[in-house]
A tleap script that builds the chain and sets N, CA, C and O, in Angstrom:
source leaprc.protein.ff14SB
mol = sequence {
  NMET PHE GLY ARG GLY CYS ILE ASP LEU PHE
  LEU ASP GLU PRO GLU LYS LEU ARG GLU VAL
  LEU LEU ALA LYS TYR ASN GLY ASP VAL ASP
  SER ALA TYR PHE ALA ILE LYS TYR LEU PHE
  LEU ARG ALA VAL LEU THR ALA LEU ASN MET
  LEU GLU LEU GLU GLU GLU LEU ALA GLN ASN
  PHE LEU LYS ASN THR LEU LEU PHE LYS GLU
  LYS LEU HIE ARG THR LEU ALA MET HIE CASN
}
set mol.1.N position { 11.671 18.649 -3.011 }
set mol.1.CA position { 10.058 19.012 -3.972 }
set mol.1.C position { 8.733 17.169 -3.599 }
set mol.1.O position { 7.573 16.987 -3.970 }
set mol.2.N position { 9.447 16.459 -2.969 }
set mol.2.CA position { 8.147 15.772 -2.366 }
set mol.2.C position { 9.352 15.222 -0.806 }
set mol.2.O position { 8.828 14.235 -0.289 }
set mol.3.N position { 11.002 15.700 0.129 }
set mol.3.CA position { 10.527 15.212 0.063 }
set mol.3.C position { 10.832 13.845 0.491 }
set mol.3.O position { 10.232 13.436 1.485 }
set mol.4.N position { 11.573 13.157 -0.032 }
set mol.4.CA position { 12.485 11.997 -0.653 }
set mol.4.C position { 13.095 12.544 -1.581 }
set mol.4.O position { 12.923 13.497 -2.341 }
set mol.5.N position { 14.514 11.077 -1.217 }
set mol.5.CA position { 14.922 10.802 -1.433 }
set mol.5.C position { 14.908 11.100 -2.957 }
set mol.5.O position { 13.704 11.194 -3.197 }
set mol.6.N position { 15.596 11.305 -4.147 }
set mol.6.CA position { 16.133 10.969 -5.594 }
set mol.6.C position { 16.112 9.542 -5.558 }
set mol.6.O position { 15.532 9.158 -6.574 }
set mol.7.N position { 16.641 8.165 -4.544 }
set mol.7.CA position { 16.229 6.957 -4.763 }
set mol.7.C position { 15.781 6.290 -4.943 }
set mol.7.O position { 15.773 5.390 -5.784 }
set mol.8.N position { 14.887 6.799 -3.567 }
set mol.8.CA position { 13.275 6.498 -3.136 }
set mol.8.C position { 12.379 6.708 -3.473 }
set mol.8.O position { 11.245 6.441 -3.076 }
set mol.9.N position { 12.896 7.411 -4.553 }
set mol.9.CA position { 11.754 8.251 -5.669 }
set mol.9.C position { 11.664 7.054 -6.692 }
set mol.9.O position { 10.729 6.426 -7.188 }
set mol.10.N position { 13.214 7.002 -6.808 }
set mol.10.CA position { 13.171 6.024 -8.466 }
set mol.10.C position { 12.453 4.827 -7.691 }
set mol.10.O position { 11.235 4.997 -7.753 }
set mol.11.N position { 12.680 4.058 -7.218 }
set mol.11.CA position { 12.248 2.833 -6.565 }
set mol.11.C position { 11.097 2.450 -6.535 }
set mol.11.O position { 10.497 1.432 -6.879 }
set mol.12.N position { 10.735 3.857 -5.854 }
set mol.12.CA position { 9.212 3.330 -5.460 }
set mol.12.C position { 7.729 4.287 -6.159 }
set mol.12.O position { 6.519 4.071 -6.081 }
set mol.13.N position { 8.323 5.094 -6.653 }
set mol.13.CA position { 7.628 6.471 -7.306 }
set mol.13.C position { 8.028 6.995 -8.308 }
set mol.13.O position { 7.825 8.206 -8.390 }
set mol.14.N position { 8.784 6.269 -9.512 }
set mol.14.CA position { 9.608 6.829 -10.493 }
set mol.14.C position { 8.931 7.633 -11.447 }
set mol.14.O position { 9.467 8.101 -12.452 }
set mol.15.N position { 6.767 7.910 -10.848 }
set mol.15.CA position { 6.962 8.816 -11.867 }
set mol.15.C position { 6.846 10.446 -11.817 }
set mol.15.O position { 6.678 11.319 -12.669 }
set mol.16.N position { 7.116 10.413 -9.590 }
set mol.16.CA position { 7.626 11.633 -8.890 }
set mol.16.C position { 9.058 11.959 -9.413 }
set mol.16.O position { 9.268 13.118 -9.770 }
set mol.17.N position { 9.798 11.283 -9.469 }
set mol.17.CA position { 11.600 11.218 -10.358 }
set mol.17.C position { 10.865 12.140 -11.201 }
set mol.17.O position { 10.922 13.368 -11.155 }
set mol.18.N position { 9.934 11.177 -12.237 }
set mol.18.CA position { 10.360 11.961 -13.487 }
set mol.18.C position { 9.934 13.219 -13.486 }
set mol.18.O position { 10.470 13.711 -14.479 }
set mol.19.N position { 9.098 14.279 -12.812 }
set mol.19.CA position { 8.517 15.424 -12.205 }
set mol.19.C position { 9.382 16.103 -12.227 }
set mol.19.O position { 9.586 16.953 -13.093 }
set mol.20.N position { 10.333 15.778 -10.913 }
set mol.20.CA position { 11.110 16.228 -10.399 }
set mol.20.C position { 12.749 16.524 -11.452 }
set mol.20.O position { 13.502 17.496 -11.391 }
set mol.21.N position { 12.837 15.460 -12.214 }
set mol.21.CA position { 13.373 15.764 -12.901 }
set mol.21.C position { 13.419 16.424 -14.466 }
set mol.21.O position { 14.383 16.793 -15.136 }
set mol.22.N position { 12.176 16.415 -14.717 }
set mol.22.CA position { 11.313 17.589 -15.736 }
set mol.22.C position { 11.670 18.815 -15.405 }
set mol.22.O position { 12.031 19.876 -15.914 }
set mol.23.N position { 11.392 18.189 -14.109 }
set mol.23.CA position { 11.345 20.962 -13.069 }
set mol.23.C position { 13.008 20.643 -13.276 }
set mol.23.O position { 13.702 21.660 -13.258 }
set mol.24.N position { 13.554 19.666 -13.423 }
set mol.24.CA position { 15.338 20.101 -12.935 }
set mol.24.C position { 15.820 21.153 -14.650 }
set mol.24.O position { 16.208 22.305 -14.846 }
set mol.25.N position { 15.509 19.950 -15.563 }
set mol.25.CA position { 15.743 20.521 -16.887 }
set mol.25.C position { 15.002 21.261 -17.433 }
set mol.25.O position { 15.569 21.753 -18.409 }
set mol.26.N position { 13.644 21.733 -17.272 }
set mol.26.CA position { 13.126 23.037 -17.648 }
set mol.26.C position { 11.892 22.261 -18.350 }
set mol.26.O position { 11.035 23.070 -18.707 }
set mol.27.N position { 11.561 20.904 -18.651 }
set mol.27.CA position { 10.661 20.155 -19.643 }
set mol.27.C position { 11.831 19.676 -20.754 }
set mol.27.O position { 11.245 19.464 -21.816 }
set mol.28.N position { 12.941 19.487 -20.859 }
set mol.28.CA position { 13.555 19.436 -21.331 }
set mol.28.C position { 13.639 17.838 -21.483 }
set mol.28.O position { 14.680 17.431 -20.967 }
set mol.29.N position { 12.755 16.674 -22.106 }
set mol.29.CA position { 12.407 15.492 -22.373 }
set mol.29.C position { 14.483 14.586 -22.366 }
set mol.29.O position { 15.020 13.641 -21.788 }
set mol.30.N position { 14.804 15.398 -23.139 }
set mol.30.CA position { 16.376 14.413 -23.536 }
set mol.30.C position { 17.125 14.992 -22.008 }
set mol.30.O position { 17.956 14.207 -21.551 }
set mol.31.N position { 16.921 16.136 -21.293 }
set mol.31.CA position { 17.875 15.425 -20.360 }
set mol.31.C position { 17.492 14.603 -19.585 }
set mol.31.O position { 18.177 13.684 -19.137 }
set mol.32.N position { 16.470 14.811 -19.359 }
set mol.32.CA position { 15.781 13.880 -18.050 }
set mol.32.C position { 15.708 11.862 -18.328 }
set mol.32.O position { 15.784 10.802 -17.708 }
set mol.33.N position { 15.461 12.570 -20.054 }
set mol.33.CA position { 16.333 10.736 -20.281 }
set mol.33.C position { 18.128 9.780 -19.823 }
set mol.33.O position { 18.664 8.719 -19.504 }
set mol.34.N position { 18.333 11.398 -20.175 }
set mol.34.CA position { 20.182 10.500 -19.982 }
set mol.34.C position { 20.705 11.229 -18.654 }
set mol.34.O position { 21.899 11.522 -18.609 }
set mol.35.N position { 20.001 11.491 -17.737 }
set mol.35.CA position { 19.658 11.256 -16.050 }
set mol.35.C position { 19.344 10.036 -15.655 }
set mol.35.O position { 20.174 9.321 -15.093 }
set mol.36.N position { 18.338 9.721 -15.855 }
set mol.36.CA position { 18.157 8.351 -15.393 }
set mol.36.C position { 18.546 6.513 -16.471 }
set mol.36.O position { 18.660 5.302 -16.283 }
set mol.37.N position { 18.594 7.508 -17.505 }
set mol.37.CA position { 19.966 6.631 -17.934 }
set mol.37.C position { 21.233 6.148 -17.563 }
set mol.37.O position { 21.618 5.000 -17.344 }
set mol.38.N position { 21.976 7.541 -17.523 }
set mol.38.CA position { 24.056 7.503 -17.233 }
set mol.38.C position { 23.414 7.260 -15.501 }
set mol.38.O position { 23.997 6.567 -14.668 }
set mol.39.N position { 22.798 7.612 -15.384 }
set mol.39.CA position { 23.191 8.339 -13.984 }
set mol.39.C position { 22.015 7.513 -12.610 }
set mol.39.O position { 22.351 7.441 -11.428 }
set mol.40.N position { 20.441 6.894 -13.257 }
set mol.40.CA position { 20.463 6.140 -12.457 }
set mol.40.C position { 20.123 4.098 -13.206 }
set mol.40.O position { 19.977 2.962 -12.756 }
set mol.41.N position { 20.147 4.532 -14.005 }
set mol.41.CA position { 19.791 2.665 -14.882 }
set mol.41.C position { 20.985 2.492 -15.056 }
set mol.41.O position { 21.045 1.295 -14.774 }
set mol.42.N position { 22.970 3.058 -15.553 }
set mol.42.CA position { 23.559 2.378 -15.719 }
set mol.42.C position { 24.001 1.607 -14.501 }
set mol.42.O position { 24.113 0.383 -14.562 }
set mol.43.N position { 24.275 2.332 -13.312 }
set mol.43.CA position { 24.441 1.996 -12.064 }
set mol.43.C position { 24.252 0.799 -11.754 }
set mol.43.O position { 25.004 -0.099 -11.374 }
set mol.44.N position { 22.444 0.917 -12.086 }
set mol.44.CA position { 21.811 -0.321 -11.547 }
set mol.44.C position { 21.713 -2.254 -12.726 }
set mol.44.O position { 21.540 -3.471 -12.650 }
set mol.45.N position { 21.995 -1.083 -13.647 }
set mol.45.CA position { 21.853 -2.472 -14.189 }
set mol.45.C position { 23.707 -3.264 -14.642 }
set mol.45.O position { 24.180 -4.361 -14.937 }
set mol.46.N position { 24.066 -2.167 -14.478 }
set mol.46.CA position { 26.181 -2.410 -14.356 }
set mol.46.C position { 26.078 -3.624 -13.717 }
set mol.46.O position { 26.283 -4.685 -14.306 }
set mol.47.N position { 25.808 -3.556 -12.676 }
set mol.47.CA position { 26.020 -4.716 -10.977 }
set mol.47.C position { 25.260 -5.493 -11.247 }
set mol.47.O position { 25.550 -6.634 -10.888 }
set mol.48.N position { 24.104 -5.327 -11.897 }
set mol.48.CA position { 23.001 -6.605 -12.805 }
set mol.48.C position { 23.605 -8.054 -13.337 }
set mol.48.O position { 23.414 -9.270 -13.342 }
set mol.49.N position { 24.622 -6.817 -13.852 }
set mol.49.CA position { 25.402 -7.805 -16.116 }
set mol.49.C position { 23.725 -7.411 -17.014 }
set mol.49.O position { 23.285 -7.988 -18.009 }
set mol.50.N position { 23.216 -6.494 -16.397 }
set mol.50.CA position { 21.648 -6.600 -17.473 }
set mol.50.C position { 21.263 -5.216 -17.871 }
set mol.50.O position { 20.287 -4.546 -17.536 }
set mol.51.N position { 22.750 -4.815 -19.057 }
set mol.51.CA position { 22.620 -3.881 -19.531 }
set mol.51.C position { 22.201 -3.424 -20.877 }
set mol.51.O position { 22.563 -2.515 -21.625 }
set mol.52.N position { 21.307 -4.370 -20.929 }
set mol.52.CA position { 20.387 -4.895 -22.503 }
set mol.52.C position { 19.085 -4.323 -22.294 }
set mol.52.O position { 18.297 -4.036 -23.195 }
set mol.53.N position { 18.828 -4.115 -20.614 }
set mol.53.CA position { 17.378 -3.274 -19.889 }
set mol.53.C position { 17.808 -2.174 -19.785 }
set mol.53.O position { 17.491 -1.732 -18.681 }
set mol.54.N position { 18.705 -1.068 -20.685 }
set mol.54.CA position { 19.100 -0.524 -19.929 }
set mol.54.C position { 17.972 0.505 -20.663 }
set mol.54.O position { 17.094 1.061 -20.003 }
set mol.55.N position { 18.146 0.697 -22.313 }
set mol.55.CA position { 17.550 2.353 -22.710 }
set mol.55.C position { 15.981 1.191 -23.355 }
set mol.55.O position { 15.497 1.723 -24.354 }
set mol.56.N position { 15.283 -0.043 -22.999 }
set mol.56.CA position { 14.168 0.671 -22.218 }
set mol.56.C position { 12.977 0.708 -21.507 }
set mol.56.O position { 11.756 0.852 -21.562 }
set mol.57.N position { 14.494 0.388 -20.420 }
set mol.57.CA position { 13.618 1.259 -19.168 }
set mol.57.C position { 13.995 2.530 -19.470 }
set mol.57.O position { 13.752 3.665 -19.059 }
set mol.58.N position { 14.455 2.173 -20.049 }
set mol.58.CA position { 14.894 4.789 -19.731 }
set mol.58.C position { 13.731 5.146 -20.748 }
set mol.58.O position { 13.329 6.276 -20.473 }
set mol.59.N position { 13.246 4.765 -21.502 }
set mol.59.CA position { 12.179 4.293 -22.426 }
set mol.59.C position { 10.568 4.644 -21.647 }
set mol.59.O position { 9.542 5.325 -21.668 }
set mol.60.N position { 11.288 3.633 -21.030 }
set mol.60.CA position { 9.119 2.917 -20.219 }
set mol.60.C position { 8.834 4.347 -19.189 }
set mol.60.O position { 7.799 5.002 -19.062 }
set mol.61.N position { 10.439 4.556 -18.410 }
set mol.61.CA position { 10.237 5.846 -17.965 }
set mol.61.C position { 9.695 7.220 -18.246 }
set mol.61.O position { 9.183 8.066 -17.513 }
set mol.62.N position { 10.003 7.179 -19.712 }
set mol.62.CA position { 9.635 8.406 -20.135 }
set mol.62.C position { 8.068 8.701 -19.900 }
set mol.62.O position { 7.386 9.599 -19.408 }
set mol.63.N position { 7.814 7.097 -20.698 }
set mol.63.CA position { 6.456 6.722 -20.869 }
set mol.63.C position { 5.313 6.521 -20.154 }
set mol.63.O position { 4.328 7.229 -19.944 }
set mol.64.N position { 5.739 5.044 -19.704 }
set mol.64.CA position { 4.864 4.904 -18.429 }
set mol.64.C position { 4.893 4.362 -17.193 }
set mol.64.O position { 4.377 3.259 -17.010 }
set mol.65.N position { 5.359 4.896 -16.403 }
set mol.65.CA position { 5.937 4.172 -15.214 }
set mol.65.C position { 5.715 3.664 -14.228 }
set mol.65.O position { 6.361 3.606 -13.182 }
set mol.66.N position { 4.282 3.057 -14.672 }
set mol.66.CA position { 3.976 1.994 -13.812 }
set mol.66.C position { 4.765 0.728 -14.416 }
set mol.66.O position { 5.453 -0.124 -13.855 }
set mol.67.N position { 4.384 0.934 -15.884 }
set mol.67.CA position { 5.488 -0.494 -16.107 }
set mol.67.C position { 7.081 -0.413 -16.337 }
set mol.67.O position { 7.889 -1.335 -16.453 }
set mol.68.N position { 7.272 0.929 -16.365 }
set mol.68.CA position { 9.061 0.765 -16.102 }
set mol.68.C position { 8.737 0.409 -14.429 }
set mol.68.O position { 8.629 -0.787 -14.159 }
set mol.69.N position { 8.652 0.953 -13.817 }
set mol.69.CA position { 8.787 0.639 -12.037 }
set mol.69.C position { 8.503 -0.757 -12.207 }
set mol.69.O position { 9.481 -1.382 -11.799 }
set mol.70.N position { 7.404 -1.703 -12.720 }
set mol.70.CA position { 6.981 -3.169 -12.811 }
set mol.70.C position { 7.909 -4.194 -13.541 }
set mol.70.O position { 7.846 -5.385 -13.235 }
set mol.71.N position { 8.840 -3.709 -14.580 }
set mol.71.CA position { 10.139 -4.172 -15.095 }
set mol.71.C position { 11.041 -4.382 -14.160 }
set mol.71.O position { 11.578 -5.439 -13.829 }
set mol.72.N position { 11.278 -2.520 -13.453 }
set mol.72.CA position { 12.286 -2.781 -12.413 }
set mol.72.C position { 12.578 -3.479 -11.373 }
set mol.72.O position { 13.596 -4.104 -11.077 }
set mol.73.N position { 11.549 -3.313 -10.817 }
set mol.73.CA position { 11.132 -4.661 -9.613 }
set mol.73.C position { 11.559 -6.222 -9.730 }
set mol.73.O position { 12.210 -6.999 -9.031 }
set mol.74.N position { 10.864 -6.290 -10.967 }
set mol.74.CA position { 11.067 -7.518 -11.937 }
set mol.74.C position { 12.334 -8.324 -11.772 }
set mol.74.O position { 12.738 -9.411 -11.360 }
set mol.75.N position { 12.797 -7.035 -12.396 }
set mol.75.CA position { 14.945 -7.122 -12.193 }
set mol.75.C position { 15.155 -7.585 -11.170 }
set mol.75.O position { 15.427 -8.755 -10.904 }
set mol.76.N position { 15.017 -6.468 -10.319 }
set mol.76.CA position { 15.806 -6.759 -8.491 }
set mol.76.C position { 15.096 -7.674 -8.229 }
set mol.76.O position { 15.731 -8.127 -7.277 }
set mol.77.N position { 14.056 -8.464 -8.358 }
set mol.77.CA position { 13.946 -9.360 -7.325 }
set mol.77.C position { 14.794 -10.971 -8.304 }
set mol.77.O position { 15.119 -12.155 -8.226 }
set mol.78.N position { 14.748 -9.900 -9.039 }
set mol.78.CA position { 15.260 -11.792 -10.173 }
set mol.78.C position { 16.871 -11.911 -9.426 }
set mol.78.O position { 17.365 -13.020 -9.222 }
set mol.79.N position { 17.546 -10.717 -9.083 }
set mol.79.CA position { 18.970 -10.652 -8.484 }
set mol.79.C position { 18.700 -11.161 -6.947 }
set mol.79.O position { 19.476 -12.101 -6.778 }
set mol.80.N position { 18.202 -11.019 -6.173 }
set mol.80.CA position { 18.072 -11.716 -4.966 }
set mol.80.C position { 18.491 -12.491 -4.723 }
set mol.80.O position { 18.274 -12.989 -3.618 }
savepdb mol mol.pdb
quit
């Protein structure tokens, strides 16, 4: 849809990934929530031992992608 992979969008342009997921699931927010939480965030946060951030980040992804991106990048930077 945007000529980039989902992982790239997840990290760099989450607003576009949200658009992709909502298009894929015909606007079903619950399905987009499930996908971001269990297919993307769970793997990353489990590896970082920070699973407690999963719900907050999933909600941010749906409601405020700028805040999501900032928090995700801050979390990843803490573990570099």
